[in-house]
FISE-24553 format. One line per 2 residues: number of its first residue (from 1); their letters; for each residue x, y, z of C-alpha. Coordinates in nm, 4 decimals. Layout:
NUM) A) X,Y,Z  ...
This chain:
1) MD) 0.0054,-0.0002,0.0095  0.1277,0.3558,-0.0924
3) VN) 0.1354,0.6428,0.1413  -0.1616,0.8193,-0.0359
5) AA) -0.3752,0.5040,0.0185  -0.2618,0.5036,0.3913
7) VA) -0.3490,0.8453,0.4480  -0.6821,0.7952,0.2822
9) AA) -0.7468,0.4975,0.5047  -0.6459,0.6893,0.8285
11) AA) -0.8880,0.9654,0.7281  -1.1887,0.7389,0.6822
13) IA) -1.1415,0.5794,1.0047  -1.0930,0.9180,1.2109
15) GL) -1.4129,1.0288,1.0323  -1.5911,0.7107,1.1319
17) CT) -1.5019,0.7605,1.5053  -1.5935,1.1283,1.4866
19) GV) -1.9312,1.0261,1.3682  -1.9709,0.7733,1.6430
21) IA) -1.8546,1.0175,1.9067  -2.1129,1.2693,1.7787
23) ML) -2.3891,1.0198,1.7594  -2.3138,0.9154,2.1361
25) AF) -2.3054,1.2808,2.2377  -2.6328,1.3620,2.0594
27) RW) -2.7970,1.0423,2.2569  -2.6530,1.1393,2.5806
29) SE) -2.7898,1.5091,2.5277  -3.1311,1.3557,2.4603
31) RD) -3.1348,1.1523,2.7662  -2.9957,1.4395,2.9701
33) QA) -3.2744,1.6688,2.8288  -3.5311,1.3813,2.9414
35) RP) -3.4581,1.3931,3.2954  -3.6295,1.6867,3.3776
37) TR) -3.9274,1.5575,3.2043  -3.9406,1.2437,3.4621
39) TS) -3.8766,1.4999,3.7322  -4.1807,1.6842,3.6442
41) LH) -4.3987,1.3567,3.6260  -4.2776,1.2911,3.9830
43) TD) -4.3693,1.6529,4.0940  -4.7272,1.5869,3.9465
45) AA) -4.7522,1.3102,4.2324  -4.7909,1.6220,4.4821
47) LP) -5.1491,1.6633,4.6107  -5.3783,1.8990,4.4244
49) PG) -5.4207,2.2475,4.6042  -5.6720,2.1861,4.9092
51) VD) -5.6857,1.8141,4.9039  -5.4622,1.8090,5.1922
53) TV) -5.7037,2.0351,5.3941  -6.0005,1.8149,5.2856
55) LS) -5.8453,1.4983,5.3792  -5.7429,1.6007,5.7285
57) VL) -6.1049,1.6781,5.8254  -6.2511,1.3520,5.7076
59) RS) -6.3729,1.1155,5.9720  -6.2684,0.8218,5.7277
61) SA) -5.9090,0.6853,5.7249  -5.7566,0.8449,5.3984
63) VV) -5.4717,0.7168,5.1810  -5.3313,0.8657,4.8895
65) LD) -5.1067,0.6250,4.6534  -4.8953,0.7425,4.3476
67) ES) -4.8231,0.5428,4.0205  -4.5372,0.3358,4.2118
69) DS) -4.7933,0.2416,4.4931  -4.6173,0.4574,4.7403
71) VV) -4.7984,0.6433,5.0118  -4.8101,1.0218,4.9238
73) KA) -5.0507,1.1024,5.2100  -5.2154,0.9009,5.4809
75) SS) -5.4208,1.0235,5.8012  -5.3416,0.9314,6.1265
77) AA) -5.6601,0.6954,6.1503  -5.5079,0.4924,5.8686
79) YA) -5.1898,0.4383,6.0686  -5.4080,0.3448,6.3713
81) LG) -5.6019,0.0796,6.1736  -5.2720,-0.0474,6.0275
83) LV) -5.3443,0.0228,5.6941  -4.9975,0.1810,5.6194
85) RG) -4.6662,0.0419,5.7194  -4.3248,0.1362,5.5943
87) GK) -4.4819,0.3895,5.3499  -4.6753,0.1287,5.1663
89) LA) -5.0519,0.0164,5.1951  -5.0425,-0.3144,5.3837
91) VE) -5.3689,-0.4349,5.3129  -5.3403,-0.6474,4.9681
93) PM) -5.7022,-0.6424,4.8529  -5.7357,-0.2691,4.9009
95) LH) -5.3660,-0.2647,4.6981  -5.5492,-0.4496,4.4127
97) MA) -5.8252,-0.2400,4.4081  -5.6120,0.0752,4.3791
99) RD) -5.4209,-0.0709,4.0875  -5.7356,-0.1521,3.9125
101) TR) -5.8737,0.1889,3.9506  -5.5641,0.3570,3.8322
103) RD) -5.5684,0.1329,3.5111  -5.9378,0.1942,3.4152
105) GE) -6.0326,0.5111,3.6294  -6.3513,0.3314,3.7715
107) IR) -6.4534,0.3877,4.1344  -6.4628,0.0535,4.3606
109) QV) -6.6001,-0.0087,4.6993  -6.5820,-0.3305,4.9207
111) EL) -6.6388,-0.4400,5.2696  -6.3547,-0.6435,5.4320
113) DL) -6.2808,-0.8111,5.7645  -5.9323,-0.7424,5.8730
115) PR) -5.7535,-0.8980,6.1509  -5.6815,-0.6665,6.4593
117) RG) -5.3066,-0.6495,6.5295  -5.1734,-0.6629,6.8681
119) TG) -5.5099,-0.7783,7.0461  -5.4216,-1.1481,7.0418
121) RG) -5.8039,-1.2277,7.0509  -5.8533,-1.2894,6.6760
123) EA) -6.1471,-1.0335,6.6415  -6.2046,-0.9142,6.2978
125) LA) -6.2020,-0.5292,6.2333  -6.5039,-0.4599,5.9643
127) VS) -6.4147,-0.1831,5.7173  -6.5742,-0.0436,5.4207
129) AR) -6.3054,0.0582,5.1641  -6.3699,0.2991,4.8702
131) VA) -6.1167,0.3663,4.6137  -6.1224,0.6762,4.3452
133) PL) -5.9005,0.8432,4.0916  -5.7344,1.1571,4.2000
135) GS) -5.5976,1.3579,3.9301  -5.4238,1.1698,3.6716
137) RL) -5.1665,0.9929,3.8602  -5.2929,0.9484,4.1949
139) VL) -5.5473,0.7118,4.3710  -5.7576,0.7893,4.6749
141) LL) -5.8568,0.5408,4.9375  -6.1266,0.5955,5.1948
143) VE) -6.1721,0.3477,5.4566  -6.4569,0.3520,5.7184
145) DL) -6.4431,0.1397,6.0272  -6.7964,-0.0604,6.0592
147) TE) -6.6879,-0.2655,6.3602  -6.9023,-0.0617,6.6147
149) AR) -7.1923,-0.0172,6.3736  -7.1956,-0.4143,6.3138
151) RI) -7.1882,-0.4852,6.6807  -7.4921,-0.2389,6.7518
153) EA) -7.6886,-0.4153,6.4613  -7.6014,-0.7575,6.6265
155) VR) -7.7406,-0.6573,6.9507  -8.0446,-0.5153,6.7952
157) RD) -8.0953,-0.8441,6.6252  -8.0292,-1.0367,6.9402
159) FV) -8.2657,-0.8080,7.1278  -8.5511,-0.8261,6.8873
161) AN) -8.5152,-1.2000,6.8746  -8.5053,-1.2362,7.2617
163) VS) -8.8035,-1.0066,7.2825  -9.0005,-1.2117,7.0489
165) HE) -8.9215,-1.5199,7.2364  -9.0068,-1.3791,7.5643
167) LK) -9.3374,-1.2487,7.4486  -9.4313,-1.5465,7.2451
169) TP) -9.4070,-1.7729,7.5783  -9.6725,-1.6048,7.8015
171) VG) -9.8809,-1.5184,7.4927  -9.8744,-1.8786,7.3828
173) AL) -9.9653,-1.9795,7.7348  -10.2568,-1.7636,7.7540
175) SL) -10.3992,-1.8929,7.3979  -10.3819,-2.2448,7.5302
177) LS) -10.5246,-2.1568,7.8701  -10.8144,-1.9904,7.7179
179) EA) -10.8864,-2.2902,7.4959  -10.8596,-2.5041,7.8029
181) VM) -11.1195,-2.2850,7.9888  -11.3481,-2.3030,7.6984
183) DA) -11.3426,-2.6878,7.6984  -11.3874,-2.7142,8.0821
185) SD) -11.6789,-2.4666,8.0898  -11.8648,-2.7540,8.2517
187) DP) -11.6020,-2.8140,8.5183  -11.5911,-2.5098,8.7678
189) EA) -11.2636,-2.6446,8.9530  -11.0849,-2.6744,8.6241
191) VT) -11.1979,-2.3454,8.5193  -11.0570,-2.2016,8.8515
193) RF) -10.7382,-2.3572,8.8008  -10.6940,-2.2672,8.4473
195) AG) -10.7862,-1.8950,8.5223  -10.5273,-1.8829,8.8026
197) RM) -10.2787,-1.9959,8.5462  -10.3661,-1.7293,8.2890
199) QI) -10.3501,-1.4612,8.5590  -9.9877,-1.5820,8.6428
201) EA) -9.8930,-1.5571,8.2686  -10.0812,-1.2212,8.2220
203) TR) -9.8638,-1.0796,8.5054  -9.5536,-1.2144,8.3687
205) LT) -9.6587,-1.0382,8.0311  -9.7305,-0.7414,8.2167
207) NL) -9.3839,-0.7282,8.4063  -9.1980,-0.7928,8.0710
209) VQ) -9.3716,-0.5151,7.9100  -9.2967,-0.2638,8.1852
211) EL) -8.9353,-0.3650,8.2116  -8.9021,-0.3335,7.8140
213) ID) -9.0485,0.0446,7.8909  -8.8051,0.1009,8.1685
215) LS) -8.5173,-0.0277,7.9824  -8.6116,0.1950,7.6876
217) RV) -8.6061,0.4901,7.9003  -8.2651,0.4444,8.0785
219) QN) -8.0496,0.2595,7.8122  -7.9084,0.5641,7.6418
221) DN) -7.7087,0.6609,7.9538  -7.8048,0.9979,7.9016
223) PL) -7.7268,1.2651,8.1957  -8.0536,1.3273,8.4008
225) ED) -8.2406,1.6419,8.3401  -8.5106,1.6193,8.6177
227) AE) -8.2910,1.4962,8.8914  -8.3551,1.5918,9.2653
229) PV) -8.2305,1.4807,9.6225  -8.3615,1.1471,9.6879
231) RV) -8.3600,1.0011,10.0422  -8.1753,0.6654,10.0552
233) DE) -8.3631,0.5221,10.3515  -8.7129,0.5873,10.1443
235) LV) -8.5500,0.3999,9.8530  -8.4589,0.0984,10.0747
237) AE) -8.8023,0.0800,10.2364  -8.9803,0.0813,9.8967
239) AI) -8.7421,-0.1838,9.7577  -8.7962,-0.3885,10.0863
241) DR) -9.1696,-0.3686,10.0734  -9.1729,-0.4620,9.6899
243) SR) -9.0294,-0.8160,9.7932  -9.1684,-0.8623,10.1329
245) QP) -9.4620,-1.1075,9.9935  -9.2161,-1.3639,9.8434
247) AS) -8.9574,-1.3073,10.1031  -9.2359,-1.4035,10.3689
249) TK) -9.3324,-1.6805,10.1580  -8.9716,-1.8287,10.1571
251) QI) -8.9123,-1.7286,10.5365  -8.6335,-1.5135,10.4323
253) TM) -8.5191,-1.2461,10.6814  -8.4576,-0.8989,10.5535
255) AV) -8.2207,-0.6792,10.7309  -8.1464,-0.2998,10.6734
257) GG) -7.8487,-0.1319,10.8126  -7.5994,0.1875,10.7626
259) SG) -7.2514,0.2737,10.8259  -7.0508,0.6103,10.8458
261) RG) -7.1781,0.9440,10.9617  -7.5259,0.9431,11.0501
263) ST) -7.7984,0.6845,10.9648  -7.9687,0.5985,10.6192
265) AD) -8.1986,0.8751,10.6916  -7.9139,1.1342,10.6466
267) LH) -7.8080,1.0182,10.3062  -7.9210,1.1514,9.9869
269) IW) -7.8702,1.0502,9.6222  -7.9017,1.2895,9.3474
271) GN) -8.1099,1.1479,9.0622  -8.4413,1.0536,8.9401
273) RG) -8.6495,0.8910,9.2273  -8.8468,0.6421,9.0092
275) QL) -8.5334,0.5003,8.8164  -8.3514,0.4708,9.1400
277) AA) -8.6345,0.2998,9.3184  -8.6587,0.0615,9.0141
279) AL) -8.2787,-0.0159,9.0300  -8.2871,-0.0733,9.3761
281) GN) -8.6154,-0.2908,9.3765  -8.4601,-0.5078,9.1015
283) LV) -8.1606,-0.5719,9.3083  -8.3392,-0.6860,9.6212
285) EN) -8.6077,-0.8782,9.4337  -8.3179,-1.0887,9.2571
287) AV) -8.1606,-1.1458,9.6103  -8.4689,-1.2770,9.7155
289) NY) -8.5494,-1.4869,9.4230  -8.2165,-1.6585,9.4104
291) SP) -8.2021,-1.7224,9.7956  -8.2876,-2.0410,9.9471
293) AR) -8.5489,-2.0612,10.2091  -8.4861,-1.9388,10.5727
295) TR) -8.1838,-1.7341,10.4746  -8.1210,-1.3629,10.4917
297) VG) -8.1084,-1.0731,10.2558  -7.9279,-0.7498,10.3864
299) VS) -7.9575,-0.4070,10.2376  -7.6897,-0.1651,10.3855
301) AR) -7.5794,0.1990,10.2919  -7.2920,0.4240,10.3651
303) RV) -7.1180,0.7501,10.2401  -6.7579,0.7065,10.1012
305) SA) -6.5132,0.9786,9.9771  -6.3963,0.9782,9.6256
307) PG) -6.1962,1.2291,9.4224  -6.4908,1.3898,9.2398
309) GD) -6.7141,1.4126,9.5538  -6.8747,1.1891,9.8012
311) LI) -7.0506,0.8726,9.6930  -7.3477,0.6769,9.8367
313) EI) -7.3018,0.2972,9.8433  -7.5953,0.0700,9.8791
315) AV) -7.5164,-0.3060,9.9149  -7.7620,-0.5851,9.8617
317) TD) -7.6242,-0.9112,10.0053  -7.7704,-1.2608,9.9874
319) QG) -7.6833,-1.6088,10.0845  -7.8123,-1.7600,9.7560
321) IG) -7.6429,-2.0032,9.5198  -7.3632,-1.7562,9.3988
323) IS) -7.2480,-1.6466,9.0442  -6.9662,-1.8304,8.8690
325) EK) -6.6720,-1.6507,8.7305  -6.7667,-1.6664,8.3717
327) DR) -7.1408,-1.5595,8.4513  -7.0209,-1.2641,8.6597
329) ER) -6.8977,-1.0833,8.3259  -7.2599,-1.1415,8.1582
331) VF) -7.4943,-1.0914,8.4247  -7.5888,-0.7294,8.3305
333) ER) -7.6576,-0.8058,7.9749  -8.0021,-0.8124,7.8503
335) FY) -8.2000,-1.1376,7.8736  -7.8931,-1.3156,8.0076
337) RV) -8.0030,-1.5760,8.2577  -7.7463,-1.7778,8.4753
339) DP) -8.0058,-2.0371,8.5265  -8.2762,-2.0223,8.2514
341) AR) -8.5116,-2.2869,8.4303  -8.4836,-2.1052,8.7807
343) SR) -8.5503,-1.7599,8.6147  -8.8523,-1.8578,8.4445
345) AT) -9.0000,-2.0577,8.7547  -8.9431,-1.7192,8.9657
347) GG) -9.0985,-1.5167,8.6718  -8.7764,-1.3404,8.5921
349) TG) -8.7489,-1.1575,8.2363  -8.3730,-1.1210,8.2203
351) LG) -8.3953,-0.7412,8.2082  -8.3732,-0.6504,8.5803
353) LA) -7.9715,-0.6116,8.6096  -7.9502,-0.4522,8.2605
355) IV) -8.1951,-0.1721,8.3971  -7.9878,-0.1547,8.6872
357) KH) -7.6727,-0.1266,8.5167  -7.8115,0.1506,8.2719
359) VA) -7.9784,0.3492,8.5692  -7.6182,0.3634,8.7401
361) AS) -7.4605,0.4917,8.4419  -7.7171,0.7658,8.3695
363) HG) -7.6578,0.8687,8.7237  -7.3060,0.8886,8.7012
365) GE) -7.2244,0.5926,8.9027  -7.1981,0.2005,8.8586
367) VT) -7.3174,-0.1205,8.9711  -7.0678,-0.3911,9.0702
369) VW) -7.1021,-0.7711,9.1884  -6.8992,-0.9850,9.4233
371) SS) -6.9936,-1.3349,9.4378  -6.8734,-1.6781,9.5588
373) EG) -7.0460,-2.0062,9.4288  -7.2412,-2.1647,9.7189
375) QG) -7.1818,-1.8806,9.9500  -7.3931,-1.5737,9.8080
377) ST) -7.3545,-1.2456,9.6218  -7.3208,-0.8938,9.6952
379) FT) -7.4395,-0.6251,9.4296  -7.3044,-0.2590,9.5182
381) LR) -7.4732,0.0557,9.3547  -7.2260,0.3682,9.3868
383) LP) -7.4212,0.6838,9.3095  -7.3210,1.0833,9.3516
385) EA) -7.4748,1.2008,9.6682  -7.6792,1.5067,9.6582
387) GA) -7.5007,1.8187,9.7880  -7.1590,1.6499,9.7966
389) VR) -6.9670,1.9842,9.8785  -6.9864,2.0032,10.2609
391) DR) -6.7979,2.1724,10.5446  -6.5567,1.9141,10.6729
393) ST) -6.3682,2.1600,10.9000  -6.4792,1.9665,11.2172
395) TG) -6.5755,1.6271,11.0975  -6.3326,1.5465,10.8298
397) PD) -6.3845,1.3114,10.5394  -6.5042,0.9517,10.5642
399) RV) -6.2415,0.6898,10.4474  -6.3042,0.3348,10.3108
401) DE) -6.0942,0.0997,10.5202  -5.7644,0.0474,10.3289
403) DD) -5.7090,-0.3113,10.4647  -6.0216,-0.4226,10.3170
405) DR) -5.9961,-0.5043,9.9357  -6.3337,-0.6487,9.9020
407) PY) -6.6537,-0.4431,9.8397  -6.8208,-0.3315,10.1510
409) DT) -7.0286,-0.6407,10.3146  -6.9383,-0.8716,10.0574
411) DP) -6.9312,-1.1672,10.3073  -7.3152,-1.2766,10.3283
413) NA) -7.2292,-1.4066,10.6622  -7.1022,-1.0822,10.7949
415) EI) -7.3252,-0.8657,11.0354  -7.4753,-0.5713,10.9075
417) PA) -7.4158,-0.2778,11.1404  -7.7018,-0.1720,11.3292
419) PE) -7.9555,-0.3877,11.1585  -8.3359,-0.3382,11.1592
421) VL) -8.4995,-0.6826,11.1044  -8.8080,-0.6928,10.8970
423) P) -9.0340,-0.9860,10.9140
């Protein structure tokens, strides 16, 4: 090869290299120019103006996802429900809904049962999830907690079912007994016997309806609007009188006593007299119904000091069959009976203790139970005293015995202070 040919070949190779370098530079320049475009797409993931403020005032849990399924915004309620962890949506069904909505722009809604985290009880968390597009790149997820609503609905269904069952029993009995009376029209003794049974069933039906009315009045636990000072001794006397006849039939001794400054005549409760009388009457009636013959039922009252003001404690103690630990947790539920057969034999409706619970709550107090199987039970009402602000400059405040870790007069065999025995 001569020199000219070699020079020409070198020039050709140099030109080729220059062209390749120029092409690579052009491509790199294009890529470099494209970077700001992708940055602007990422900037588009920011929330539209005003959306952040709207999400902050929603009662629902809110989560906003970008095109990579990362969480752009999440409310504190969403974190509390465990929907968001590590910057990601932690619930797979909701994540799939978000992806489908991002793809086709359709709004989706579903109800899900999610496991409760950290409770160890295996209870489900019922939620309603709604997914909608938010702009061109974002997806909005709104989650409503339905757990409490479902619980209330279940309580309502159970209540309706229980009421229907309880009403059906006496109504059915009255229907059958009326037919029996008609068939035995020529037998005066049979008519008298069936009429007596009809009276019993009619009384049971009347009591049930009345307790349903009482429960409907107090079950909202609303603060009282017509409260007044109510004398404790009058409430106790009325409750004792209400159960005097069945107690006498079973030869049950009823004793009344008090403790602390003064007697029960000095104690007053701030509340609705009718509701308080019904609550205490139910406790005494239960004590008599569930006590064996020739035992004792005691009613005692005292004033105790509390941070928010003095309280009046009224304890009803019996020597009955007692309540097991598992039943003690449910005795204040509507229609719950420890012994259904015994309750029906005594004419119980299963609503008495539920009424007591709601009356105590509406009066700003509480009702508790201490019981031991085979030894008896003590139900204690703790209610605010009327005129709790007193001049204690000379007497000083009463104190509950710090060495006694049980409710007052929980031992059914203990002596009630200064009892007044009623036949």
